[in-house]
C-alpha positions in Angstrom: 99.1 14.6 55.3 96.5 17.2 54.2 93.6 14.8 54.8 94.8 14.1 58.3 95.0 17.9 59.2 91.6 18.3 57.8 90.3 15.3 60.0 91.8 17.0 62.9 90.4 20.4 62.2 87.0 18.9 61.8 87.4 17.1 65.3 88.6 20.4 67.1 85.8 22.3 65.5 83.4 19.8 67.0 84.7 19.9 70.1 84.8 23.6 70.3 81.1 23.4 69.1 79.9 21.1 71.7 81.4 23.3 74.5 79.8 26.5 73.2 76.5 24.6 73.1 77.0 23.4 76.7 78.0 27.0 77.8 74.7 28.4 76.2 72.8 25.7 77.9 74.5 26.9 81.1 73.7 30.5 80.5 70.3 30.3 79.2 68.7 27.4 81.0 65.4 28.9 80.4 63.7 29.7 77.1 63.2 33.2 76.0 59.5 33.1 76.5 60.1 32.0 80.2 62.5 34.8 80.8 60.0 37.2 79.5 57.4 36.1 81.7 59.6 36.3 84.6 60.4 39.9 83.8 56.8 40.7 83.1 55.9 39.2 86.7 58.9 40.9 88.3 57.7 44.4 86.9 54.1 43.9 88.0 55.2 43.0 91.6 57.5 46.0 91.8 54.6 48.4 90.2 52.1 46.9 93.0 54.7 47.0 96.0 54.2 50.7 96.8 51.8 51.2 99.5 51.3 55.0 98.7 52.0 54.6 94.8 54.7 56.4 92.6 55.7 59.5 91.5 56.0 59.9 87.7 58.0 62.5 86.0 56.2 62.8 82.7 57.4 65.1 79.7 54.8 65.6 77.0 55.3 66.4 73.2 58.9 67.6 72.4 59.5 68.9 75.9 58.9 72.4 74.8 55.8 72.3 77.5 58.1 71.1 80.3 57.4 68.3 82.7 54.5 67.5 84.6 54.1 65.4 87.9 51.7 62.7 88.1 51.0 60.2 90.8 50.0 56.7 90.3 49.0 53.6 92.4 48.9 50.2 90.6 46.7 47.4 91.6 46.0 44.0 89.5 45.4 46.0 86.1 43.7 49.1 87.6 45.9 52.3 88.3 44.6 55.4 90.3 46.2 58.5 88.9 46.4 62.2 90.1 48.2 65.1 88.8 49.3 68.6 89.4 47.4 69.4 85.9 44.0 71.1 86.3 41.3 70.3 83.4 37.8 71.4 82.8 35.3 70.8 79.9 33.2 73.1 77.7 30.1 71.7 79.6 31.4 73.0 83.0 32.8 69.9 84.5 36.3 70.4 86.0 39.1 68.1 87.5 41.1 70.2 89.9 44.8 69.3 90.6 45.0 66.2 92.7 41.7 64.7 91.4 42.1 61.1 91.2 41.3 59.2 87.8 41.0 55.4 87.6 41.8 53.4 84.4 43.2 50.2 83.3 46.9 49.3 82.8 48.9 46.2 81.6 52.6 45.0 81.5 53.1 43.2 78.2 55.8 41.9 76.1 56.7 42.7 72.7 60.6 43.0 71.9 60.9 44.1 75.6 58.6 44.7 78.3 56.4 47.5 78.0 53.8 49.4 80.6 51.0 50.5 78.8 48.2 52.7 79.6 45.6 51.4 77.0 42.4 52.5 78.4 41.4 56.2 78.5 42.3 58.3 81.6 41.5 61.7 81.3 44.6 63.1 83.1 47.1 61.1 81.4 45.7 60.8 77.8 45.0 64.5 77.5 48.4 64.8 76.1 48.2 61.9 73.6 44.4 62.1 72.4 43.4 63.5 69.2 42.3 67.3 69.1 40.2 67.0 66.1 40.0 65.2 62.6 43.0 67.0 61.4 45.0 66.7 64.7 45.4 62.8 65.5 48.5 63.3 67.4 47.4 65.6 69.9 50.5 66.9 71.7 52.5 64.0 70.4 52.9 62.1 73.6 53.5 58.6 74.9 51.1 56.4 76.6 53.2 53.1 76.3 56.7 52.9 77.8 59.5 50.6 77.7 61.4 49.5 81.0 65.0 50.5 80.9 66.1 50.2 84.6 64.6 49.3 87.7 64.9 48.7 91.4 62.7 48.3 94.2 62.2 52.1 94.7 62.9 53.6 91.1 62.0 52.9 87.7 63.1 54.4 84.6 61.3 54.0 81.2 61.4 55.3 77.8 58.2 56.3 75.7 57.7 53.6 72.8 57.0 56.2 70.1 58.6 59.6 70.9 61.3 58.6 73.4 61.0 60.9 76.5 62.4 59.4 79.7 59.6 58.6 82.4 61.4 58.4 85.7 59.2 56.7 88.5 60.0 56.9 92.3 58.4 55.3 95.0 56.3 57.7 97.2 57.1 57.8 100.9 53.9 59.8 101.6 50.3 60.3 100.3 49.8 61.2 96.9 47.6 64.1 98.0 50.5 65.5 100.4 53.0 65.2 97.3 50.7 66.9 94.9 50.2 69.7 97.3 53.8 70.3 97.8 54.3 70.6 94.0 51.7 73.3 93.8 52.9 75.2 96.6 56.4 75.0 95.1 55.0 76.2 91.7 53.2 79.2 93.2 56.2 80.3 94.9 58.4 80.0 91.9 56.1 81.2 89.1 55.4 84.5 91.4 58.7 85.8 90.9 60.4 85.1 87.3 64.2 84.4 86.9 66.2 86.1 84.6 70.0 85.7 85.6 71.8 82.4 86.3 75.1 82.7 88.1 77.5 79.7 87.7 80.5 79.6 89.6 80.5 83.6 89.4 79.7 83.6 85.8 76.4 85.6 85.0 74.0 84.4 82.4 70.9 86.0 80.9 68.2 83.3 81.1 64.5 82.8 81.2 63.4 80.5 83.9 59.5 80.2 83.3 56.9 78.0 82.1 58.9 75.0 83.1 61.6 75.9 80.5 65.1 77.0 81.1 66.1 78.9 78.1 69.5 80.6 77.5 72.4 81.2 74.9 75.5 79.7 75.2 78.8 80.7 73.5 81.0 77.6 72.6 84.9 77.5 72.5 84.8 78.1 68.7 82.7 81.1 69.0 79.5 79.5 67.6 76.2 80.3 69.7 73.8 77.7 70.8 70.3 78.2 71.9 69.3 75.9 75.1 65.9 75.1 76.2 65.8 72.6 78.9 62.5 71.4 80.3 62.2 71.0 84.1 59.5 69.6 86.7 58.7 71.0 90.1 59.6 69.3 93.1 58.9 69.7 96.9 62.3 71.2 97.3 62.7 73.3 94.2 62.9 71.9 90.4 64.5 69.3 88.5 65.8 69.2 84.8 64.9 66.6 82.5 68.5 65.8 82.0 72.0 66.9 83.8 73.1 70.3 82.3 76.9 71.3 82.2 77.5 75.1 82.1 81.0 76.8 82.7 82.3 73.4 83.6 79.7 72.8 86.3 77.1 69.8 85.9 73.9 70.0 87.8 70.2 68.6 87.3 68.2 69.7 90.7 68.0 73.1 92.4 66.1 73.9 95.8 64.3 77.0 96.6 65.8 79.1 99.5 62.9 80.7 101.5 64.9 83.3 103.4 66.9 84.7 100.3 64.2 83.6 97.7 67.0 82.3 95.7 66.9 79.2 93.7 70.0 77.2 94.2 71.9 74.4 92.6 71.4 71.2 95.2 75.2 70.0 94.9 76.6 72.7 92.6 77.7 76.5 92.6 74.7 77.5 90.8 71.8 80.2 91.6 68.9 81.8 90.1 68.9 85.2 92.2 65.7 87.3 93.0 65.3 89.7 90.0 66.3 93.0 89.8 63.6 96.0 89.0 64.7 95.9 85.5 64.3 92.2 85.2 60.9 92.2 86.8 59.9 94.9 84.3 60.7 92.5 81.7 58.1 90.2 82.9 55.6 93.0 83.8 51.8 92.1 84.0 51.0 95.6 83.7 50.6 98.1 80.9 53.1 101.2 81.0 51.3 104.1 79.2 52.8 106.9 77.3 51.8 110.5 78.0 50.8 112.6 75.3 48.6 115.8 74.9 47.0 116.2 71.6 46.1 119.8 71.7 49.4 121.0 72.8 51.2 118.5 70.7 53.4 117.5 73.7 54.4 114.2 75.3 57.0 112.7 77.6 59.5 111.8 75.0 62.3 113.3 72.6 61.2 115.7 70.0 62.0 113.6 66.9 59.9 110.8 68.4 56.9 113.2 69.0 57.0 114.3 65.8 56.9 110.7 64.5 54.0 110.0 66.9 52.1 113.0 65.7 52.5 112.3 62.2 51.0 108.7 62.6 48.2 110.3 64.6 47.3 112.5 61.9 47.6 109.7 59.4 45.3 107.6 61.5 42.6 110.2 61.8 42.6 111.1 58.0 42.2 107.3 57.2 39.8 106.1 59.8 38.7 109.3 61.6 39.9 107.5 64.7 41.6 109.1 67.6 44.5 107.4 69.5 43.1 107.3 72.8 45.9 105.3 74.5 49.5 104.2 73.7 51.4 101.6 75.9 54.2 99.2 76.4 54.1 96.0 78.3 51.7 93.0 78.9 49.0 92.2 76.4 45.5 92.1 78.0 44.3 90.1 75.0 46.9 87.3 75.5 46.5 84.4 75.0 43.0 84.1 73.7 42.8 87.1 71.1 46.5 87.7 70.4 49.4 85.3 70.6 51.9 87.9 71.6 52.3 88.0 75.6 54.0 91.5 75.3 53.3 94.2 73.0 53.2 98.0 72.0 49.7 98.6 71.9 47.1 101.4 70.8 43.6 102.1 71.4 42.4 103.6 68.1 38.8 104.6 68.5 37.2 101.3 69.9 39.9 99.1 68.1 43.0 97.5 69.8 46.0 97.8 67.8 48.9 95.5 68.7 52.5 94.6 67.7 54.2 92.0 69.6 57.8 92.4 71.2 60.2 90.8 73.5 61.8 92.6 76.4 65.0 91.2 77.8 68.0 92.5 79.9 71.2 92.7 78.0 74.7 94.4 78.5 77.9 93.1 80.2 76.4 93.8 83.6 72.6 92.7 82.6 71.6 96.3 83.6 70.1 97.5 80.0 66.9 96.5 78.2 66.5 95.4 74.9 63.3 95.4 73.0 63.0 93.3 70.0 59.9 93.2 67.4 58.1 89.9 66.9 55.5 90.8 64.4 52.0 92.3 63.8 49.5 91.5 66.3 45.8 92.1 66.4 44.4 94.5 63.9 48.0 95.7 63.1 47.5 94.7 59.2 45.1 97.8 59.1 47.4 99.9 60.7 50.7 99.4 59.2 51.7 103.0 58.9 52.2 102.7 62.8 55.7 101.3 61.7 57.7 104.2 62.4 56.9 104.2 66.0 57.6 100.6 66.3 60.8 101.1 64.5 61.9 103.9 66.6 61.4 101.9 69.9 63.0 98.8 68.6 65.6 100.3 66.6 67.3 102.6 69.1 67.8 99.8 71.9 69.2 98.9 74.2 68.2 101.3 76.8 69.4 102.6 80.1 66.1 102.4 82.2 65.6 104.8 85.1 62.7 103.8 87.5 61.0 106.5 90.1 61.1 103.5 93.0 63.1 100.5 93.0 60.7 98.6 95.2 57.2 99.5 93.6 58.0 101.7 90.4 55.2 103.3 88.9 57.2 105.2 86.1 60.2 104.6 84.0 62.4 106.6 81.8 64.1 104.8 79.0 67.2 106.3 77.4 69.0 105.0 74.3 72.6 103.6 75.0 73.5 104.5 71.5 72.2 107.9 71.6 71.2 109.7 74.7 69.1 112.2 72.8 66.6 109.2 72.2 64.3 108.9 75.2 60.8 108.3 76.4 58.9 107.7 79.7 56.0 105.3 80.5 53.8 105.0 83.5 51.4 102.7 85.0 
């Protein structure tokens, strides 16, 4: 009996096996090589079937540099590329935004179908080419991309090495026209920094600049997460690398409203309002100077601060025989070439610049106070470390209430400590 059962089992197994083989043959009536060749031909055809070319949303490196818009027109192995990026060489050559640079491309098969820009293109390979013998990765960016999704008007690819998503959308206008719209929008939005985000009525302190949205989010368990999300400019506004969910609201694209100069969520209750006078001060491009009189030993600051300053002044004279000729707060005129701090407390000691890097941000429940955080020593500061008490007094007594002489075009500001109203100082342009 066991032998009969065994024979029946083998017979049934054989029938099932033959059925599966037959099904496999039905499902895959072409070889893997044939299917891959068809996929390659299909992607080649899609790339070339775009009279105006494609928009490419490219994110280099770890996305800390934001995103960049490229246009690309494909034709039998040749690609004409343009970008919002402007480049120049040490020899004086320049490639302004919108300059077309041609190179080669291929659609090839490895484990998947890949689009590779494998001959040098100045605009595109800027982010991946080596920057020196000790920097072989450059900005660590891809030039080979795996096809992930496709339709006649949209392609989604993923960087082969670093994994950033590359979205390509078919252009419905000329590449020149599209690039110019991107440049115009960037000029509008870069002119006015945004430091507040409102999501369904809830206010968040943010930084929306340099193609990055940065903010701090408090989770349900009270933990704090610092979020940095890259974005690109679009003809209508901006688009984030991926959707964001804040206060229960999910959004990815924003539009610029010319009438109110507000950046608004495209399909969500999200806005980045026009900045207040205080917010604009945080992103100042000016130096705001302290007023002091050496002979009279006076200055526009509280008495303790005045004593600290003149004590440092005397130490400076005794050590270097240098007078402090200027003392200011705000934008660093030596950034970025001679100092890495965008904002600073700065002095002119004799003929030397002395800088200490700071960050200025709005704070408080109503985002109406100013915090000044120390970053670290800047240019020449290591020789003047006895300036520390000045830095400590300014950064240690914040946040401040700030009174401006004019809300529209301020030229003077008085800082009063929230912790101790006896602590104050004034600065002026």
